[in-house]
C-alpha positions in Angstrom: 0.0 0.0 0.0 1.2 3.5 -0.9 -0.2 6.7 0.6 -0.3 9.5 -1.9 -0.3 12.9 -0.2 -2.0 15.7 -2.0 0.0 18.4 -0.2 -2.4 21.3 -0.2 -5.6 22.2 1.6 -7.0 24.1 -1.4 -10.2 22.6 -2.7 -10.4 21.2 -6.2 -6.7 21.6 -6.7 -4.6 20.5 -9.6 -2.4 18.8 -7.0 -5.3 16.5 -6.0 -6.1 15.8 -9.7 -2.5 14.8 -10.2 -2.7 12.5 -7.1 -5.8 10.9 -8.5 -4.1 10.3 -11.9 -1.0 8.8 -10.1 -3.3 6.5 -8.1 -4.7 5.2 -11.4 -1.2 4.6 -12.7 -0.4 2.5 -9.6 -3.7 0.6 -9.9 -2.7 -0.4 -13.5 0.5 -1.9 -11.9 -1.6 -3.8 -9.3 -0.4 -1.5 -6.5 -2.9 -0.4 -4.0 -2.9 3.2 -2.9 -4.8 5.6 -0.8 -5.0 9.4 -1.4 -4.6 11.6 1.7 -5.6 15.1 0.8 -4.5 17.7 3.2 -7.9 19.3 2.7 -9.1 16.7 5.2 -6.7 17.4 8.1 -8.2 19.2 11.1 -8.4 22.9 10.7 -6.7 23.5 14.1 -3.8 21.0 13.3 -1.2 23.6 14.1 -2.4 24.2 17.6 -4.2 21.1 18.9 -2.5 18.0 17.3 0.3 17.6 19.8 2.2 14.3 20.2 0.6 13.8 23.7 -2.8 15.1 22.8 -4.5 13.9 19.6 -8.0 14.3 18.3 -9.7 11.0 17.5 -10.0 12.0 13.8 -6.3 12.9 13.4 -5.2 9.7 15.3 -7.4 7.6 13.0 -5.8 9.3 10.0 -2.3 8.5 11.2 -3.3 4.9 12.1 -4.7 4.4 8.5 -2.5 6.5 6.2 0.9 7.0 7.9 1.8 4.5 10.7 1.4 1.2 8.8 2.6 2.5 5.4 6.1 2.0 4.1 5.9 4.1 0.9 4.6 7.6 0.3 4.2 9.8 -2.8 4.0 13.5 -1.9 2.6 15.7 -4.7 3.5 19.3 -3.6 2.4 22.4 -5.4 4.6 25.5 -5.4 3.7 28.1 -2.8 5.9 31.1 -2.6 9.0 29.4 -4.0 8.7 26.3 -1.9 6.0 23.8 -0.7 2.7 24.6 1.2 2.8 25.5 4.9 0.1 23.0 5.6 2.4 20.2 4.5 5.1 21.5 7.0 2.5 21.7 9.8 1.3 18.2 8.9 4.8 16.8 9.0 5.5 18.6 12.3 2.4 17.2 13.9 3.6 13.6 13.3 6.2 12.0 15.5 9.4 11.4 13.5 9.4 7.7 14.5 6.5 7.2 12.2 8.6 8.2 9.2 12.0 6.7 9.9 13.2 4.1 7.4 10.3 4.5 5.0 10.5 5.5 1.4 9.0 8.5 -0.4 8.8 9.9 -4.0 8.3 13.5 -4.7 6.4 15.2 -7.5 6.1 19.0 -7.8 3.4 20.9 -9.6 3.3 24.5 -10.6 1.6 26.9 -12.9 5.0 28.3 -13.7 7.9 26.7 -15.6 10.0 25.2 -12.8 7.6 22.5 -11.5 8.4 23.4 -7.9 12.0 22.2 -8.1 13.1 24.4 -5.3 10.3 23.3 -3.1 11.1 19.6 -3.8 14.7 20.2 -2.7 13.5 21.9 0.5 11.1 19.0 1.1 13.7 16.3 0.4 16.1 17.9 2.9 13.4 17.7 5.6 12.4 14.2 4.7 16.0 13.0 4.7 16.5 14.6 8.1 13.5 12.6 9.4 15.1 9.4 8.1 13.1 8.8 5.0 14.7 7.4 1.8 13.8 9.9 -1.0 13.6 8.6 -4.6 16.3 10.5 -6.4 14.0 11.2 -9.4 12.1 14.2 -8.1 9.6 14.9 -10.8 8.7 18.5 -11.6 5.6 19.2 -13.6 5.4 22.7 -15.0 2.4 24.6 -16.4 0.0 22.1 -14.7 -3.1 24.2 -15.4 -2.5 23.7 -19.2 -2.1 20.0 -18.9 -5.5 19.1 -17.4 -8.7 19.2 -19.3 -12.2 20.1 -18.3 -12.8 16.5 -17.1 -9.9 16.9 -14.7 -7.7 14.4 -16.7 -4.1 14.9 -17.5 -3.9 15.2 -21.3 -0.3 16.0 -22.1 1.4 12.9 -23.5 4.9 13.8 -22.2 3.5 14.4 -18.7 1.7 11.1 -18.8 4.8 9.3 -19.9 6.9 11.0 -17.2 4.4 10.0 -14.5 4.3 6.4 -15.8 8.0 6.2 -15.7 8.2 7.7 -12.2 5.5 5.4 -10.8 7.4 2.3 -12.3 10.7 3.5 -10.9 9.1 4.1 -7.4 7.6 0.6 -7.6 11.1 -0.8 -7.9 12.6 1.5 -5.2 
């Protein structure tokens, strides 16, 4: 099982659409996945989700999507030259022991032309610090808003091929 984290709390985001597409790619490879959208984390996560005091909902989320999982895919949009603050808050709300020794793949999305490369580097540094093994192929996807059609499907052939290659590489990682 792989948890795919849609790393924004913005509703109807291109990040979530990319996560859904990636989940479909994994399904074609007979790999089960679950999408964890940060839209669904508690609104007061920054102030109330402490290691010693958890809400029932957040603990259930950790017990289902983080603790038992050995592989993660984080799809992170570019926010102000890096990744979203909600992702940092989410990571900070989780005890580091729940991450240690696990594997993670990173995908950046942006409406600009760099595909959140800088944000992926920032994120990789933090995840390495926490003891996760980061797939070296950090995939940037640029101009994401032009690659998705009105049915929320990724339509760019080169992007589809890059995502397919990335998912296959992560499967072997």
